[in-house]
N, C-alpha and C positions, 0 to 999 in steps of 0.2 A: 739305744742303747742305756739301761737303766742306772745310773751313776747315784742318784740320791740314797737316805739311808734307809736300811728296811724295817720296813711294818707288817704288822700281822695282816693287814689290806694285802699288800702284794705276797703274801703266802698264800693266801688265798684266791688268787687273780688266776691261777693258771695251771693246771696241774707242772707239778717239777717234775721235764722228764729227766731221767738221767740215760745219756745215750750213750752206746759205743762210738768210738771215734776212728772213723776211716781213717786206712792210714794207705799210704804208697808201697810198693813192693819192699822199697829197702827199711819200711817202718816210720818214714817220714811223714807228717799230718798230709792228709789228701784233701786241699781245700774246696775245689770240685766237688768232692764226694761227700763231705762234709755240708755245703752247701744245698747240697740236694736232699740229706737227711733234715737238714732245718729249715727248709721251704715244704718238706712233708708233714712236720710238726704243726709249723704256721697255717698250713692248709686244714689243720684238724683243729686250729684254733689256740694250739696250746707253745708258750709263749716264752718260758723260763727253763732255762740247758742247765741243768745241774751235773757236772761235770768230775764222775769221783769212778768208782771203781768198776763199772761197765766199762768207763773209754779208759781203765788201766795207768789211772795218774799214782796208784802207787806205786809205780817203778818208774815214772818221768824222773830225771835229773834235772838240777835247778836249774841250769840255760836251758834245757828241753822245755822246761815249763814254759819259760819264756819266750820261746819261740811259738808253743803251740797256743798262746794265748795271744800272741800277736797275730798270726795265722787267721783266728777263729773270729777277733776280734771285727775284722773287714766282713761278714758274711753277716752280722748282726743286724736288726732294722731299728728303727725308731722305739718300738717297746719291749724289745726282745729285754731279757735278764739274763747275762750268762753268770754262775758262780762256779769258779774252779775251787779245787782240792789242795790244798798242800800236805804233805808228811808221806808217811805216818810217823816215821821218827822226829824227834823232835830238833835236833838238828838240821835237816834237809827243811823241814819245815819253817823254821827262823828264814835261813836262805832263801828260801822260796817266796815267803814273806816280805822280805827283804826287796824284792822284784816286784812283786804284787802292789807295794806302798807306790809304787811310781805311776801307774796305773788306773783308770777312775775304777773301776770293779768295788762297788761297796762292802763287800764281805767275801771270805771267801770260808771255804767249809776243812774242817780240819779232823782229815782221817783217824781210823782208831789203830794205838798199836798196842795189838795183845800183847806180847813180852819183847822188852823186859817193861814191864808197868806195875803202877801201883794207884787203885783210886786218888788218894791223895796225891799222888805224883803228876798223876794226870792235870788234877782240877789246876796244880800249881801251873803245869806248862800251859795248857791253854790258855788260862791269863796273863802269863808271859806273851806269847804269840799275841794275843787282843794287843797289848800296851806294844810290842814292839809294830803291831800295824799301825795303830793310831785309828782301826775301826772294830768294831765287833765281828765275830766270826761265829760262824755256825758249828757245832758240837755233833756230833755221828757218836750215836751209843747203838752198837751192835750185840753187846754182851752185858750181862747180867752181874756187878762187879765191877764195870770197867771204872766207873767214878760215881762218889755217891749222890744221891738225889740234894743233899741240904748244899753240897757244894756247888754242883750245877745250877740250883738254884739262885744261890750267892752268887754267880757270875753272870746271870742272865739279870738281877737285880741292881747289882754294879755296873752293867753297860758292858761288858766282857764278850755276852753271847749274844745274839740277836735273835736264834732261832735253834732248837735240838732237833736235828733229825732221829725219830726213836724208832730202833730198826731190831729191837730184839724178839724172837722168832716164839711164837707160845702155841702148844698143840689148838688148846681154846683162846680164840681172840678177846674174849668177851671177860677170862680172869686169867689178869696179869695187875699183880700188886705193885708191882716196880712202876710202871705208868701210872696205875692208879695215886700211889706216893706221891710223883712225879708232878703229876695234874692239881695234887692239891697244894704240893708246895710254891708253884708258880703259874697255874693254869693254863688251860688249854690252850689259848690264841698263840701261843711261839712255840707250839711243839708239833713238828710235822709226823704223821703217819707215811715212816719209810721203807715197808716194804711193798709195794704194789697193791695190785689190788685186791687180792684175795683178804684181806683184811681190815678194808679201808672201812668198809659198813661199819663193823661194831667198834671197829677206832671213834667213828663219827658220832655214833650211837652211846656206844655204853662210857666211854670217856670224855667227848665233846668237841674231839679234835676238830681242824677244820680246813688242814691242807693233807697232800698226801703224793707221795713221789710215786715215781712210776717208770721202768723200763720197756716193756711192754707196749708203752705207747708211743716207743718209737715203730710199730707196725700200724696201730690203731688208733691215732689222736683222738681222733672225732669221736668216738665210743667212750674212750678213757676223759674225755672232757663231758659227755654225756653224762658220766657217772657223778662226775664234780659238781655239775649243775644243777642233777637232781637230785644230790646230797643236801646243797644249799638250800634250795627248793622242798626238803622234805616228804622227797617222794623215793622212799625205800624198794618200792615195789616196781621201779622203771632203775635206780643202780641195781639191784640185785641182777635184776635178767640182764643186763648189759656186763654184768661183769661176770657171769658165768660165758661171757662169750672169749673170755681171758684165760679161761683156767686150765685147757689143754695145752696152749704155750707154757703159763705158767708151771703144769706140771711136770714140760721136758726141761724147763730151768733148773726147776728142785732136784729131778732127776739127773739130770747130766751136768749143769754146772748155769745157774745164773748169766753169767759172766760171757762164758762163750758161744753158750745158746742163742743167746740173744745178738751176738755178734754176728752169725752165723745166719739167723733168721731176716735180718734188716738187708743180706745181701740177697738172701734165698729168694724173698719177696720179691723183689729186683728194685726196692729203695734207694739203697747205694751200693756201690762196693766197696764192702768195709777194710778188705786186705788183710793184710797180717793184724796179729791182735796185740802187739808189743812183748817186750819181755817177760820172762818167766811166767808166761802161759801161752797157750798154742791152740791155733782153731781147731775147731771141732773137722773129724777128717771121714768118724766110721759111717758107710753108706748107709746102714741099714737105721741109723738116727738121724741122718741128712733126708732122709728121704721122708721118715715119719715127721720133720720137721718143714719142708717141701709141703706136705697137704695143710698145717695145721698154720704154717707163718702166712701161705696164698690164702687160704679161705677165710683168714681174721683181716687180711690186708681187704680181700672183696667185700666184707659186711663193712668196714671201715668207707670206702669207696661210696656205699649206698647207702650209708649216713652222711657223706660227704653231700652228696646229690641230693638227698632229703632236707637237708637243711639250708642249700644254698637258695639264697631270694632268687623270686622268678624275675625273668628278663620283663620290662614293662618296655 
């Protein structure tokens, strides 16, 4: 398991998977199912696991976070990197940071609090959390006006923030003045494209980003990794063609619920039994949506298996 300080090379080395967290019927973490999901990701050469919204870390209590990360850590192998999340409110994040300080994870992501919050208050709070942790944190920016770019760049400069997950959705990802300004202030190396496969080519080519997160990689990690490798090789044609394979699942996530659809897709595809989704969220139950999702998830998984077979070394 990675325990060393975070570098830009770490961010580029794998797609940053944002997986759901399989649970037992009583809502507790299911280690066996989580192991199946992590094994599936590794088979597609995805080894970074960022547990946040898709795993419903927003609704984990303080003691519960400790139980969850202590159950996940034994599932990791040598080159895996696990990134837990804290918050979203400051009080809970601070107490969770205290627990994580006793563990070897090199960073944690601070989930964004939309209300009550102000840009200057968010900047101050993130800085205090990093100081309390004794390690830099990852800032998660989902909304314009959440934090001022100048303050965010200053947090990076002072060592309080080691990366920024940038996830403001734009109608045209190439036209994003907030991202352009942020890159101008802090450079692209520590900014993660945080909205999956759909905008990643534009984020790489227009703004120079070099890392991206994905939820749908949990269904097709080999294909998501193929996009990563193609982008780093300058092969936009392969990246674009491979990205198209994800659009049906991404469309379903955008239409119905990014978190709930992914949670269902992993189970429907037969990758792992995800069970309940955690408090304040409910699983997808609409038969029509589930039928649509079954076709989409199974097709994407079949394409992923073909890619794994294609890239496996020949036996000698």
